[in-house]
C-alpha positions, 0 to 999 in steps of 0.5 A, a space after each residue: 119014086 121021084 120027088 119033083 118040086 114045081 114053083 109056078 105063077 098064076 100067069 106064066 104060059 110056060 107053067 101051065 106047059 110043065 105042069 100039062 108035061 108032068 101031068 100027061 106023063 103021070 108024075 106026082 109032083 108038088 106045086 107051090 104058086 109064087 103069086 100065092 104063097 110067100 114062103 115059095 116065093 122066098 125059097 125060089 129066090 134062096 134056090 137061085 132061079 132064074 125064071 119060072 117055071 123052075 122045076 126041082 127034081 131030087 138034087 138037080 134043077 131047071 129054070 124054065 121048061 125046055 121038054 129035053 132037058 126035063 126028059 133027062 132030069 127025069 131018066 137020070 132019077 129014075 135009074 
C-alpha cells in the first residue's frame, strides 16, 4: 500500500486539485495543512519544498500539482 502525504494550504487551488485527484483514484493519503499545523509547516521547510501542494510518496516528492508526474510517481511505487 502506498504511503502518501499531501501538504496543503487553505487557499491553495492546486492543493484542492491534488486532493480531488487522489480521492478520485481512491488513494488513501494523509493531508497536513500547513496553515493549521505548525509542525507540518516546519516539516515542509525541512523537506525543502518549493511550493504547494507538496506530495510525498515513499521516498519521492513533488512540489506543485502535475498530473503526469504524479501518475508516474504512483506507478513507480506500485511496482
